[in-house]
Steps between C-alpha positions, in 0.01 A plus 500: 500500500867476596557230241455768236824533301526863398869588502671298225719790393665590830606166640857528368755732654632649184424841356360348180212337688420829675499686168269238351265540794504880470429480128216258565324706767519812284257326266240450772215750503442699816155470658276774637343507845168359382674201343704457816186482714341245268812283511517526879145372531573216257805403705280467809297246301815297435561614142871425433496684167396814685798459735734472204354805328513719811859417586615521137364853474713600799836341410638840400437628850688202647802578282495864609495397867766231450739752346495697825665209679792425270849491654367322808650160418234356267486512121222701335345176370476367857350826624240493222414139581452582866292804412279295269447244775383784721273620221336156487439507876341843464273385216383204707424713805374824347153605610356760262227589752762652734507809276868529407663430165669168436847646446479694829442166670741298285799727556518381860520134397744568216743692717454265796598200286803680356619620841455156655710349220773760555482428872538125449799563278660737749442284806797297386673774701374424848261750657508525883217298654345796683470694172344196330246486782408868460480457123260208543278708729500785249407271211222330696351829620508653152346190346216492757446875466481479122244218509278706732542843341607446137801728547833499678556650846701811566826481692321633809222239475755222459703629795189500720381167364816305585580716805852615418651848468475650153878554495555129564243416234678711237838360606373145452359578157819669383732233639327220311461712183146379470297822518158476338255786460322639802276805473608598147540215249673735257817507714735203509823423680771408252857382504726597213865574433493821705341341806157489660246772427132585468386575147170613352329214318397658165184304434205733540266218394498388867290797603355595164164411355648502150664190352839552336531447126778284356697816421459633853613168648807507277579852620462391862743214440739742334474739791586227751823412321596856411453631854770264622752577230423871486644546849846454348459804274608859553228752585472647148494150351221398737295804400543440127414128520198561723366769266583311183314184599229654720619334819538678835348840436440509877874524564531802269183703562271571792192279532266728304740556213596131492134406445479763227803355318374145553177598328654696213811287445419141606760366253766757590633819342694538177866602512399843371247543781754385758747753361248780547424383853869483598588810296764312299536399136346185356846370411609539863193300612599230250853488645364463855254233386773297329727521804215387724409207277863396478520499879177303518639245255761418761245475778285224639261326255625714214365263234149527641517878516631542149230270368231717663663825389570363151857628507765311303 
């Protein structure tokens, strides 16, 4: 199966090849859970076409994950390639009879491949031998645990499993900048311009029984990029952009109200509605919006953001 050539559009390191790949995968139809199960059973029979169809339907998810790991030394094209390699491994190993969705299983392989690639790249800077040894024990324990249980261990389980203090375990993970998910796969450890931090991974498909539509996947990709740039904005600018594009309602409202707004305004509010909410004029909202977008134009990955937001 590994001889399958599926990534012709992301083998070059230039942005044009990435854009071609993104345009190509947007044409691929998403599959439902029933189709996924049929493909999984066909794969077990050695059907290579089924492998290709299953992984193709999940390329968008790989891109969304890969974007989380930009600014770690590897180009986006390399991150996507590594993620797709992990996706292939997942497709080959997935057992539909275990009861969990393919993407819930595949995310571990996708992220593992990406993180290993980042680690190889970073180990040009020598890591102390004792930390390498602890890291190896962590990786082996997590791999064995996942094979047995179909999920990743918690920090406490890993600490007990390799018999080291949890503080030392966390220190080792942080020092090598190789944190993978433990109990909650929706949290990732990232490194960006402002340093190391935990950030919520905005892909509810991991725990959801509902497959994302093309439009929803696009919005998830947008949210990943915007969340990084939006941190450079002033508070009022953040509020306007979040409301205008239906992004982080959770950072504006309490949980109950955020769900309400997410349901009623999935695409965001109009400038008039934002004005009423903030008790300001529509023209003032427009001024704040323009200032925010101008600031974002100067930020990281501005071209990508402006393409998503359709702002010239």
